[in-house]
C-alpha positions as a Markdown table, in Angstrom:
| # | Residue | x | y | z |
|---|---|---|---|---|
| 1 | Met | 3.0 | -18.5 | -19.6 |
| 2 | Glu | 3.1 | -14.7 | -19.3 |
| 3 | Ile | 5.3 | -12.4 | -18.2 |
| 4 | Gly | 4.2 | -8.6 | -17.3 |
| 5 | Val | 7.1 | -5.9 | -15.4 |
| 6 | Asp | 6.7 | -2.5 | -14.3 |
| 7 | Ile | 8.7 | 0.1 | -13.0 |
| 8 | Val | 7.9 | 3.2 | -10.9 |
| 9 | Asp | 9.5 | 6.1 | -9.9 |
| 10 | Leu | 9.4 | 6.6 | -6.1 |
| 11 | Asp | 9.4 | 10.4 | -6.4 |
| 12 | Arg | 6.3 | 10.2 | -8.4 |
| 13 | Ile | 4.4 | 8.0 | -6.0 |
| 14 | Glu | 5.3 | 10.6 | -3.0 |
| 15 | Thr | 4.6 | 13.6 | -4.5 |
| 16 | Leu | 1.0 | 12.0 | -5.5 |
| 17 | Tyr | 0.6 | 11.1 | -2.0 |
| 18 | Ala | 1.7 | 14.3 | -0.5 |
| 19 | Gln | -0.8 | 15.9 | -2.6 |
| 20 | Tyr | -3.8 | 14.0 | -2.2 |
| 21 | Gly | -3.4 | 11.3 | 0.5 |
| 22 | Ile | -5.4 | 8.6 | 1.5 |
| 23 | Lys | -7.5 | 9.3 | -1.3 |
| 24 | Phe | -4.8 | 8.7 | -3.8 |
| 25 | Leu | -4.5 | 5.2 | -2.1 |
| 26 | Gln | -8.2 | 4.8 | -2.3 |
| 27 | Arg | -8.0 | 4.8 | -6.1 |
| 28 | Phe | -5.7 | 1.5 | -6.4 |
| 29 | Leu | -5.3 | -0.3 | -3.2 |
| 30 | Thr | -7.5 | -2.1 | -1.2 |
| 31 | Glu | -8.3 | -1.5 | 2.3 |
| 32 | Glu | -6.2 | -4.2 | 3.7 |
| 33 | Glu | -3.7 | -3.0 | 1.4 |
| 34 | Ile | -3.4 | 0.4 | 2.7 |
| 35 | Val | -3.1 | -0.7 | 6.4 |
| 36 | Leu | -0.5 | -2.9 | 5.2 |
| 37 | Cys | 1.5 | -0.1 | 3.2 |
| 38 | Leu | 1.1 | 2.5 | 6.2 |
| 39 | Ala | 2.5 | 0.1 | 8.7 |
| 40 | Lys | 5.7 | -0.5 | 6.4 |
| 41 | Pro | 9.0 | 1.3 | 7.6 |
| 42 | Gln | 9.3 | 2.3 | 4.1 |
| 43 | Val | 5.7 | 3.5 | 3.2 |
| 44 | Ile | 6.0 | 5.4 | -0.1 |
| 45 | Ala | 8.7 | 1.9 | -1.7 |
| 46 | Ser | 5.7 | -0.1 | -0.7 |
| 47 | Ile | 3.1 | 1.7 | -1.8 |
| 48 | Ala | 5.3 | 2.1 | -5.2 |
| 49 | Gly | 6.0 | -1.6 | -5.1 |
| 50 | Arg | 2.3 | -2.5 | -5.0 |
| 51 | Phe | 1.2 | 0.3 | -7.8 |
| 52 | Ala | 4.2 | -1.6 | -10.0 |
| 53 | Ala | 2.7 | -5.0 | -9.2 |
| 54 | Lys | -0.7 | -4.6 | -10.3 |
| 55 | Glu | 0.6 | -2.6 | -13.5 |
| 56 | Ala | 2.9 | -6.0 | -14.3 |
| 57 | Ile | 0.0 | -8.2 | -13.5 |
| 58 | Val | -2.5 | -6.6 | -16.4 |
| 59 | Lys | 0.2 | -6.4 | -18.9 |
| 60 | Ala | 0.9 | -10.5 | -18.4 |
| 61 | Phe | -3.0 | -10.5 | -18.9 |
| 62 | Gly | -2.2 | -8.4 | -21.7 |
| 63 | Thr | -5.6 | -6.4 | -21.1 |
| 64 | Gly | -4.5 | -3.4 | -19.2 |
| 65 | Phe | -7.4 | -1.9 | -16.8 |
| 66 | Ser | -10.8 | -2.0 | -18.1 |
| 67 | Asn | -14.4 | -3.0 | -17.1 |
| 68 | Gln | -13.3 | -6.4 | -16.3 |
| 69 | Met | -10.1 | -5.9 | -14.6 |
| 70 | His | -9.3 | -2.8 | -12.4 |
| 71 | Trp | -7.0 | -1.7 | -9.8 |
| 72 | Lys | -8.9 | -3.7 | -7.1 |
| 73 | Ser | -9.5 | -6.6 | -9.0 |
| 74 | Phe | -6.6 | -8.4 | -6.5 |
| 75 | Ala | -4.7 | -7.3 | -3.9 |
| 76 | Ile | -1.2 | -7.6 | -3.3 |
| 77 | Leu | -0.4 | -9.2 | 0.5 |
| 78 | Asn | 2.4 | -10.5 | 2.2 |
| 79 | Asp | 2.4 | -14.0 | 3.8 |
| 80 | Glu | 3.8 | -14.5 | 7.1 |
| 81 | Arg | 7.4 | -14.6 | 5.9 |
| 82 | Gly | 6.7 | -11.2 | 4.2 |
| 83 | Arg | 6.9 | -12.7 | 0.6 |
| 84 | Pro | 4.2 | -10.8 | -1.8 |
| 85 | Tyr | 1.3 | -12.7 | -3.2 |
| 86 | Val | -1.9 | -12.0 | -5.1 |
| 87 | Ser | -5.2 | -12.3 | -4.0 |
| 88 | Pro | -7.9 | -11.8 | -5.9 |
| 89 | Ala | -10.3 | -9.2 | -4.7 |
| 90 | Asp | -13.1 | -10.4 | -6.8 |
| 91 | His | -13.9 | -14.0 | -7.7 |
| 92 | Gln | -13.5 | -12.9 | -11.7 |
| 93 | Ser | -10.5 | -11.5 | -12.3 |
| 94 | Ser | -8.0 | -14.5 | -11.6 |
| 95 | Ala | -10.1 | -17.4 | -10.2 |
| 96 | His | -8.1 | -20.0 | -12.4 |
| 97 | Gln | -5.0 | -19.0 | -12.8 |
| 98 | Ser | -1.8 | -18.7 | -10.8 |
| 99 | Ile | -0.1 | -15.4 | -10.4 |
| 100 | Lys | 3.9 | -15.0 | -9.2 |
| 101 | Ile | 5.1 | -11.8 | -8.2 |
| 102 | Ser | 8.0 | -10.3 | -7.4 |
| 103 | Ile | 9.1 | -6.8 | -5.9 |
| 104 | Ser | 12.4 | -4.9 | -5.3 |
| 105 | His | 12.9 | -1.2 | -4.7 |
| 106 | Asp | 16.2 | 0.9 | -4.1 |
| 107 | Arg | 16.4 | 4.8 | -3.5 |
| 108 | His | 14.5 | 5.7 | -6.7 |
| 109 | Ser | 12.3 | 3.5 | -7.9 |
| 110 | Ala | 10.2 | 0.1 | -7.5 |
| 111 | Val | 10.2 | -2.5 | -9.8 |
| 112 | Ala | 7.5 | -5.8 | -9.8 |
| 113 | Met | 7.5 | -9.1 | -12.0 |
| 114 | Ala | 4.4 | -11.2 | -12.5 |
| 115 | Ile | 4.2 | -14.7 | -14.1 |
| 116 | Leu | 0.5 | -16.2 | -15.1 |
| 117 | Asp | 1.1 | -19.7 | -15.1 |
| 118 | Glu | -1.7 | -21.4 | -17.4 |
| 119 | Pro | -5.0 | -21.3 | -16.9 |
| 120 | Thr | -6.3 | -24.7 | -14.5 |
| 121 | Ser | -9.8 | -26.4 | -15.6 |
| 122 | Ala | -12.5 | -25.9 | -13.3 |
């Protein structure tokens, strides 16, 4: 099992979003994630939470972002109860790995934790 955590300042995300708009989001979010974030009551917190979750995931993998692991290798979506989950966007990044995430935010920051279970055999 591996663990990754990240924290993001909401003001930083708000400034970048105000400056670059949708192009900023398209750099690190899938189209489905963008739609989800823009539909949330707290848009900036939702964007920041997904940003932090993706950072936490690559920290847990120990790879950082690279040619094999990029921002859109996976999407942070929500189940019917609103709980976040990781959906692999390509079939390489985490096909045989269970990834659990938790995201939280307050007025100033968003934080996320990712836990990778042991790989399952194919």
